[in-house]
N, C-alpha and C positions, 0 to 999 in steps of 0.2 A: 302770437295769435292763438285764441283757445280753440279756433277751428282745425288748425293745422294736425294736432295728434290725432283728431278722429279721422281725418283725411288721409293721413298717412297709415294708419291702420286699415281703412278700407281699400287703400290701393294695394298694400300686401296681401290682405285677405284676398282680392280679385285675382292678382297675379299668381298667388298659390293655388288657387281652386282649379281642380281638373278640367272644370267646364270651361275656362279660359283657353287652355291647350286644346281641348276637344273641338271649340268653334275654329280655331285655326287651321286644325286637321280637315274639319268639313270644309272650310274655305278652301284648301289645297285640293280636295278631290272634286269640289264643285268646278274649280278652275280648269280641271284636268277634263271633266265631264262636258264643259263647254265648247272646247276643242271638237269633241267628238260629235256632239249634238249639232254643231255647225256643218259637219259633213252631210248632216240628212236635210239640210236647207238649200234650196238653189240660191245664185247669185254670188255675191261676195263673202266667202267663207270666213274671211278675216274679220269683218264688220259683224256678221252673224255671231262668231264666237265671242267679239268684245261685247255685244250686247247681252248675251246670256250670262258673261262673267259679271259685268256690273249690276245685273239685276239680281243674280245670286247673293252679290257683296251686299248690296243696299238691303236685301231681307235679312241676311245673317247679321248686319251691323244692328239692324232694328231689333232683330229678336234678342241679341245679345245685351243691348241697352236696356230693354224691358226686363228679362229675366235676370240679369246681374241686378238692377235697381231693386225688384221686388225680393229676391232672395237675400241680399244683404241687410235689407231693413227687417224682414220678418226674422232672420237668423237673430239680429240683435234683441228683438223683442221675444222670440221664443225662448234664447238662453239667458234671458235677464241681463244681457250685457249693458243693456241701455242704463240699468238702475246703477251700475258701478261707474258710469260716465257722468251720470246726473248728479251722483253723490259728492263730486268735486265741485269746485267754483265753476260749473260750465252750465249755461242755461240751456234751454230747450231749442232756443233758435241757434245758438253755437254749435249744438250737437248736430241740428239737421243741415245747416250749413256745412259742417266739415263733412258729413255724409255725402252731400251733394258734390263737393269738391273732390273728395276722394273717388265718387263716381264718376266725375268728369275727367280725372286723371287716367282711371282705369280705361275708360273708352278712348282717350288720346294714345295711350300706349297700344291698344288694340287696332287702331287705326293706321299708326305708324307701321306696324308689321303687317297689316293687310294691304297697306300701298306698296311695300317692298314685294310681297308675295305677288300681288296682281300686275305691279311693273315686270317682274321678271318672267311672269306668266304670258305676258303680252309680247315680249321680246322673244320668247319660245314661240308663240305662234308665228312670228315674222321667221322664224327658221323653217318652220314646217310648211308654212304658205306665204307667197311673197307679199310685204306689208305695202300698203299704198300710201304710206306717209313716213316721213322722217320721225325717229324714234324721238328726239327731244320735244318735237311738237306735241307728239302723243303722251308722252309721260307728264309733260307741262300741263297739258288737260287734265290728265289722270290726277294730279295733284290738286287742282282745284275742285275735280269732284270729291275726292276725299276731305278736303275743308268743308264742302256743303254738306257732306255726310256727317262731320262731327257737329257741324251748328244743328244737323237734323236730330243727332243722337242727344245733345244737351237738351232740346226741347222735348225729345220723348222721354228722356230720363226725369226731367222735372215733371211732366206730365203724369209719369209713372208713380212718383213719389206722392203726388196729389191723389192719385186714384188708390193707393195702397193705404193710405190713411183713412179711406173711407170705408174699407172693408177688414174683415179679421181673418180671411182666408188668403192664402199666398196665391193658391191656384186662381180663385175668382178674380183677384186684382192683376194678375198675369193675363188672364184671359180678356179682360175689359181694356187693359193698356195696348194689347195687341190688336184687336179688334179696332179699339179707337185710333190706332196708327193706321191700319188699312182704310178706314172711313175717311181721315184726313187726306191719304194720298187721292182719293177719288172726288175730293170737294170741287176743284177747278172743273172737272169735267161734268160734273152734276150740274154746276152752276150754269155753264155753257148750254146744256142741253135743256134746263128748265127755262132759262131767259130766253132761248131760240124758239121755244114750243109756243104755238098759239093755243093749246089745248091746256094749259097750265093754268090754274086760276090766279088771279092777283095775290090771294092771300098765302097760296102755296109758294109762289115765287118770292114774295116778300120773307116768309120763313127760311127759305133756303138761302137766301142772301144774307139773312141775318146769321145763319149758322156758318155761312163762308167766311163771314168776317169775324167771328168771335170765337170758332173752334179752332184749334191747332191745324193750320194748313200745312200738312207734310207734302204736299205736292210741288211747293215752291221749291224744294231741294232736288227736284229731279234733273239731274244734270247729264244723263245719259246721252241724249242726243248730241249734244254740243262735244262729247269726247268721240263718240263712234263716228260722227258725220261731221268732218271739220269745215263744210261749208257753212254750218251753223255759227253764227256770230257770236262772240264772248263780250259782254259789256262789263266793263269793271264796276259800275254801280249797282248792278245786279247782286253781286257778291255783298257788297257793303250793306244793302238793303236787307238781303235774306239774313245775314249776321246780326244786324240791329233787330230785326224782327225774332228771331230766336232768343236773343239776349233780353229784349223788354218781355217778351210772353213768359220766358222761363223765370225772369225776376218776378212777374205777377204771381205765377202759380208758387214761386217758392213763399211769399208773402201769405197767400192762401194756405198753402201747406203749413206754415208756421203758426196760423191761427187755428188750424185743427188740431195740429201736435200739443199746442199748449192746454188745448181742452180735452185732450182724449186721456181715458184713464189707461194706465200702463200696467 
């Protein structure tokens, strides 16, 4: 496959970056901070610590996906590496496909390490505070949470590639991608408020509903409640549908990105 050399190079580039290690160190610090923050809140300290930890991990994964994607794309463009690749029998779609595959593999490796760190942190929480549930149940749900994070990061990376091809500035592309992620997180809440309010016009309600169905809905991947509160039921079709949503939307974004990249002046 002509995409694999580009994917392997992107993976090696990501692992060697100090940013990769720095994000993992930041995750360790935030996991430790989650325990101390939980002591300031009334109620079940373990649940509060877990909620803080999973919120921090979600934001770190999202920022890593957006930041690494923009960095590796603009690095290839700025250092003219893309010219070396395209001078060989590799099409622009092959290059972009290999780049995305390498980004996905880097994200997968980052999430595997993050799962191990978070699982260890939760077990440490149980040593410091009596845990309310058996470890296997908790860690099993935590694995599902990280699977959801992987599909969320796949969608975000694809979205970031598309955004990056619209701008010539790495900083601007990263800012738009991160803001777009936060906007996608609030889509479900905004839709419920708008549809439930009698003061919103029919036109504005139609606009919000259209955006809800066409804009990347990152709120679908929020699985924190099911991990922290074991009373929340977990339905297997939910994971299949969210994974399918991520892959189909990412595929559409890849086609759009390929169209833009084929017409972009390098």
